[in-house]
C-alpha positions in Angstrom: -24.2 39.2 -11.9 -23.2 42.1 -9.7 -19.6 42.8 -9.2 -20.0 42.3 -5.5 -20.9 39.0 -4.1 -19.6 39.0 -0.6 -16.4 37.9 1.2 -15.0 34.4 1.9 -18.5 32.9 1.8 -21.1 33.6 4.5 -21.2 30.2 6.2 -24.4 28.8 7.6 -26.3 29.7 4.5 -29.7 28.5 3.5 -28.9 27.8 -0.2 -25.9 26.5 -2.0 -23.2 29.2 -2.3 -23.2 30.9 -5.6 -19.7 29.7 -6.4 -21.0 26.1 -6.6 -23.2 27.2 -9.5 -21.7 30.3 -11.1 -18.1 31.1 -12.1 -16.5 34.5 -11.8 -15.7 34.9 -15.4 -12.4 36.8 -15.6 -9.6 35.6 -17.8 -6.3 34.7 -16.3 -3.6 32.1 -16.7 -4.0 29.3 -14.2 -1.5 28.8 -11.5 -2.1 25.7 -10.5 -34.5 13.5 -18.7 -34.2 9.9 -19.0 -36.9 7.4 -18.5 -37.1 6.0 -15.0 -36.7 2.5 -16.3 -33.4 3.3 -18.0 -30.7 0.8 -17.0 -27.3 2.0 -15.8 -24.1 0.5 -17.3 -23.0 -2.4 -15.1 -19.7 -1.9 -13.3 -16.7 -3.4 -15.0 -15.0 -6.3 -13.4 -12.0 -5.3 -11.4 -8.8 -6.6 -13.1 -7.0 -7.4 -9.9 -9.3 -7.1 -6.9 -6.5 -7.5 -4.3 -4.4 -4.9 -6.0 -7.3 -2.5 -5.9 -7.8 -2.9 -2.1 -10.6 -5.4 -2.4 -11.3 -8.5 -0.3 -10.1 -11.6 -2.1 -11.2 -14.2 0.3 -14.0 -12.9 2.5 -14.0 -13.8 6.2 -17.0 -12.3 8.2 -14.8 -12.3 11.4 -12.1 -10.0 9.9 -12.2 -6.3 10.3 -11.3 -5.0 6.9 -10.9 -1.4 8.0 -7.6 -1.3 10.0 -7.5 2.5 9.6 -10.6 4.3 10.7 -11.3 8.0 10.3 -12.5 10.0 13.4 -14.7 13.0 12.7 -14.0 15.7 15.2 -14.9 19.1 13.7 -17.5 18.4 11.1 -21.2 18.2 12.2 -23.0 17.6 8.9 -21.6 14.1 8.3 -20.6 11.0 10.3 -18.8 7.7 9.5 -19.6 4.4 11.3 -17.4 1.4 10.7 -18.4 -2.2 10.6 -16.2 -5.1 9.7 -16.8 -5.0 5.9 -18.7 -1.8 5.3 -19.0 1.8 6.5 -22.1 3.9 6.9 -21.7 7.5 5.7 -24.5 9.7 7.0 -25.1 13.2 5.8 -27.3 15.0 8.3 -28.5 17.7 6.0 -27.8 16.8 2.3 -29.4 20.1 1.2 -31.0 23.0 3.1 -33.9 21.5 5.0 -33.2 18.0 3.8 -33.6 15.0 6.1 -30.6 12.9 7.0 -29.4 10.4 4.4 -27.3 7.3 4.9 -25.1 5.4 2.4 -23.5 2.0 2.8 -19.9 2.0 1.6 -19.4 -1.7 1.0 -15.8 -2.9 0.8 -15.3 -4.5 -2.7 -15.2 -8.3 -2.4 -17.6 -8.4 0.5 -21.0 -10.0 -0.2 -24.0 -7.7 -0.1 -25.5 -10.0 2.5 -23.4 -8.4 5.2 -25.6 -5.3 5.1 -28.2 -5.7 7.8 -32.0 -5.4 7.1 -32.2 -2.0 8.9 -30.0 -0.6 6.1 -32.0 -2.2 3.3 -33.2 1.1 2.0 -29.8 2.8 1.9 -27.8 3.1 -1.3 -24.9 0.7 -1.5 -21.7 2.0 -3.0 -18.8 -0.4 -3.6 -15.5 1.0 -2.4 -12.9 2.0 -3.3 -14.9 3.7 -6.1 -13.4 3.5 -9.5 -15.5 6.2 -11.2 -16.8 9.3 -9.5 -18.8 12.3 -10.8 -18.4 15.5 -8.8 -21.0 18.2 -9.2 -19.2 20.9 -7.1 -15.7 22.2 -7.8 -15.1 22.2 -4.0 -14.9 18.4 -4.2 -12.0 18.3 -6.6 -9.2 19.5 -4.4 -10.0 16.7 -2.0 -9.3 14.2 -4.7 -6.1 16.0 -5.6 -4.9 16.1 -2.0 -5.6 12.4 -1.7 -3.8 11.5 -4.9 -7.1 10.1 -6.2 -7.9 12.1 -9.3 -7.7 9.0 -11.4 -11.2 8.0 -10.2 -12.7 11.3 -11.3 -14.5 10.9 -14.5 -17.1 13.6 -14.5 -17.5 17.3 -13.3 -20.6 19.4 -13.3 -19.3 22.1 -15.6 -15.7 22.0 -16.8 -15.7 25.8 -17.4 -15.7 26.4 -13.6 -12.7 24.2 -12.9 -9.5 26.1 -12.1 -7.1 23.5 -10.6 -4.4 22.5 -13.0 -4.4 18.7 -12.3 -8.2 18.3 -12.9 -8.0 20.7 -15.9 -5.4 18.5 -17.4 -7.7 15.5 -17.1 -10.5 17.5 -18.7 -8.3 18.6 -21.6 -7.1 15.0 -22.3 -10.7 13.7 -22.3 -10.4 11.6 -19.1 -13.1 13.8 -17.4 -16.4 15.0 -19.0 -18.9 17.6 -18.0 -22.4 16.4 -17.1 -24.2 19.5 -15.8 -23.2 22.4 -18.0 -25.4 25.5 -17.8 -27.0 24.0 -14.7 -28.7 21.3 -16.8 -27.9 17.8 -15.5 -27.6 15.4 -18.5 -29.5 12.5 -16.9 -29.3 10.1 -19.9 -25.6 10.8 -20.3 -24.9 10.1 -16.6 -26.9 6.9 -16.6 -25.2 5.7 -19.7 -21.8 6.4 -18.3 -22.6 4.5 -15.1 -20.3 6.1 -12.5 -20.0 4.3 -9.2 -21.3 7.5 -7.4 -22.3 11.1 -8.1 -21.6 13.7 -5.5 -24.2 16.5 -5.5 -23.5 20.2 -5.0 -25.6 20.2 -1.8 -28.9 21.1 -3.4 -31.9 18.9 -4.3 -32.4 18.2 -8.0 -35.5 16.7 -9.6 -33.2 14.6 -11.8 -31.8 12.7 -8.8 -34.7 10.2 -8.4 -34.3 9.2 -12.1 -30.5 8.7 -11.6 -31.1 6.5 -8.6 -33.7 4.5 -10.4 -31.2 4.1 -13.2 -28.6 2.6 -10.8 -26.5 5.7 -10.0 -26.1 6.4 -6.3 -26.2 10.1 -5.5 -24.6 11.4 -2.3 -26.0 14.7 -0.9 -22.6 16.4 -0.5 -23.1 19.6 1.6 -19.8 20.6 3.3 -21.0 24.2 2.9 -23.7 23.6 5.5 -21.1 22.5 8.0 -20.0 24.8 10.7 -16.6 26.4 10.9 -13.5 26.3 8.6 -12.1 23.1 10.0 -15.5 21.4 9.8 -15.7 22.0 6.1 -12.1 20.9 5.6 -12.8 17.6 7.5 -15.0 16.4 4.6 -11.8 15.1 3.1 -12.4 12.1 5.5 -15.7 11.4 3.7 -13.8 11.4 0.4 -11.1 9.2 1.9 -13.8 6.7 2.8 -15.1 6.6 -0.8 -11.7 6.2 -2.3 -10.2 3.8 0.3 -7.7 6.4 1.4 -8.5 6.8 5.1 -4.9 7.1 6.2 -4.1 9.8 3.6 -7.2 11.7 4.6 -6.3 11.6 8.2 -2.8 12.8 7.4 -3.8 15.6 5.1 -6.5 16.9 7.5 -4.1 16.6 10.4 -1.7 18.9 8.6 -4.4 21.4 7.8 -5.7 21.4 11.4 -2.2 21.8 12.9 -1.3 24.7 10.6 -4.6 26.4 11.1 -4.5 26.2 14.9 -0.8 27.3 15.0 -1.4 30.3 12.9 -4.6 31.3 14.8 -2.5 31.1 18.0 0.1 33.4 16.4 -2.5 36.1 15.7 -4.4 35.6 19.0 -2.5 38.3 20.8 -2.3 40.8 18.0 -4.4 44.0 18.2 -7.7 43.6 16.3 -7.7 45.4 13.0 -11.1 46.9 11.8 -12.1 45.6 8.4 -14.8 46.1 5.8 -16.5 42.9 4.8 -18.8 42.0 2.0 -20.4 44.5 -0.3 -23.5 45.8 -2.0 -25.7 43.4 -4.0 -29.0 44.5 -5.4 -29.1 47.5 -3.1 -28.3 45.5 0.1 -25.0 44.9 1.9 -24.5 41.3 2.8 -22.3 41.3 5.9 -20.9 38.2 7.5 -22.0 37.6 11.1 -19.5 36.6 13.8 -20.8 33.0 14.0 -20.2 32.4 10.3 -17.3 30.6 8.7 -16.1 34.0 7.4 -16.5 35.5 10.8 -14.3 32.7 12.3 -11.6 33.2 9.7 -11.4 37.0 10.0 -11.5 36.8 13.8 -8.8 34.2 14.0 -6.7 36.4 11.7 -7.0 39.3 14.1 -9.8 41.3 12.4 -12.9 42.9 13.8 -16.0 44.5 12.2 -19.4 45.7 13.2 -21.1 42.3 13.3 -18.1 40.4 14.9 -20.2 39.8 18.1 -23.3 38.7 16.3 -23.4 34.9 16.9 -25.6 34.2 13.8 -24.1 31.5 11.6 -24.6 33.3 8.3 -24.8 36.8 7.0 -27.0 39.8 7.8 -28.4 42.3 5.3 -27.6 46.0 6.0 -28.0 49.2 4.0 -25.0 51.2 2.8 -25.5 54.0 5.3 -25.4 51.6 8.3 -22.3 49.8 7.1 -20.5 53.0 6.3 -21.3 54.5 9.7 -20.0 51.4 11.4 -17.1 50.3 9.3 -16.3 53.2 7.0 -13.2 54.1 8.9 -11.7 50.6 8.7 -8.3 50.6 7.1 -8.7 47.3 5.3 -11.4 46.0 2.9 -11.6 42.3 2.2 -13.6 41.5 -0.9 -14.6 38.6 -3.1 -15.6 40.2 -6.4 -14.5 40.5 -10.0 -12.7 43.8 -9.2 -9.1 43.9 -10.6 -8.4 47.6 -9.9 -9.4 50.5 -7.7 -11.2 51.9 -10.7 -13.5 48.9 -10.6 -14.3 49.6 -6.9 -15.6 53.1 -7.5 -17.2 52.1 -10.8 -19.3 49.5 -9.0 -20.7 52.3 -6.7 -19.2 55.8 -6.4 -20.0 55.8 -2.7 -17.3 53.2 -2.2 -14.8 56.1 -2.6 -15.9 57.4 0.8 -14.4 54.4 2.6 -11.0 54.9 4.3 -9.8 51.6 2.8 -10.5 52.9 -0.7 -8.9 56.2 -0.1 -5.6 54.5 1.1 -6.0 52.4 -1.0 -6.0 49.1 0.9 -8.6 46.9 -0.8 -7.9 43.1 -1.1 -9.7 40.8 -3.4 -9.7 37.0 -3.5 -9.2 36.6 -7.2 -5.5 36.2 -7.3 -5.7 32.7 -8.8 -8.1 32.2 -11.7 -8.3 29.4 -14.2 -8.2 29.9 -18.0 -12.0 29.6 -18.2 -12.8 31.8 -15.2 -12.9 29.4 -12.3 -11.6 30.8 -9.0 -9.3 28.7 -6.8 -10.6 30.6 -3.8 -14.0 29.1 -4.3 -12.6 25.7 -5.4 -9.7 24.9 -3.1 -10.1 27.7 -0.5 -13.3 26.2 1.0 -11.5 23.1 2.3 -8.1 24.7 2.8 -8.8 27.2 5.6 -5.2 27.1 6.6 -4.2 28.7 3.4 -7.0 31.3 3.6 -6.1 32.1 7.2 -2.5 32.6 6.3 -3.5 35.1 3.6 -5.7 37.0 6.0 -3.1 37.2 8.7 -0.6 38.5 6.2 -3.0 41.2 5.2 -4.1 42.3 8.7 -0.8 41.6 10.5 2.0 41.4 7.9 4.6 41.6 10.6 3.5 38.1 11.8 4.1 36.5 8.4 7.0 38.3 6.7 7.6 37.2 3.1 4.3 35.5 2.9 3.3 34.4 -0.6 -0.4 35.0 -1.2 -2.4 32.1 -2.5 -5.9 33.6 -2.9 -5.8 37.4 -2.1 -4.3 40.3 -4.0 -4.1 43.9 -3.2 -5.8 46.1 -5.8 -3.6 48.7 -7.3 -4.2 52.4 -8.1 -6.7 53.2 -10.8 
């Protein structure tokens, strides 16, 4: 892997972001094919259905969802409420994928309440009791909802950085099921989780899992537009875990904090920045319409592609980027660099940038887990308020005096 992979994600990408599949392996102390006819393990009986939020005496006239989530920013998923079930629809479960709908049936309700037009949709009994998460970006949602007790599987434990989930991995409560990018189909079917959340890419093993009785949800928050759109996926997790009110409350706090800070930086003079970096001879530069572009712009930054409405990134050669952004006083990077020596070692031409000569290069690797997972790529994706605060403190430190950085750190002298 190259040392340079980009900055803050490009947004609007056409493939799953690299951090969903590959860890940045840098040591640091943490701060925080089976047969198609294989049978899945039957779900265990709920010890106390009422205590678990289940229906104990079903009445078809009762609305069993007194709290309903409203989706206002996200565009890649929707929630529809009926009396005893919800319909979760993911518009693009993976790049180019057709919309998929899932019936979230309130436990205790009979399956007969699901209408014929949804007969082909997977039915998932909620609140789920056992959840497999293929992407690390799903884990902080469970943490923020107080629902990590339902997490029983993660794609690759080595990529997990959050302390709470790492603790469950260490005590054996959570197991890996897709280490080295190989999904252990037989293992998953034998474990029989209530649901498996994908990492937003199609997988040839998924049909086998579904035939084995394991519902697979195409989870693709990275294909959603804008920082708050990605963060709002906590409401989909809230629907799965029966924590709609908590999801609404958590997202409301994220939204309020993000919008308040963006307003704080709105009148600040724009600070030129360098974004991204070289990868295999090409410079991947976030466009203005990307999630990265929104974050940097809301933090009071500007760069050569700020007015480009494209939702992803553009490829440029070194000379073009240097001519346009070489005089920028700040470089925002997402790499494995830990010193200025690493910056010039990656490419001696980096030394020509004003931000390197200062030096004023910031990297998003402040908080790494003991096995190399990066909290920026785990928690930062759905906590844009925290990322925005870091960026404002970098570009306009006078606006956030005394700010404690969560994801970014300034690289020191060689």
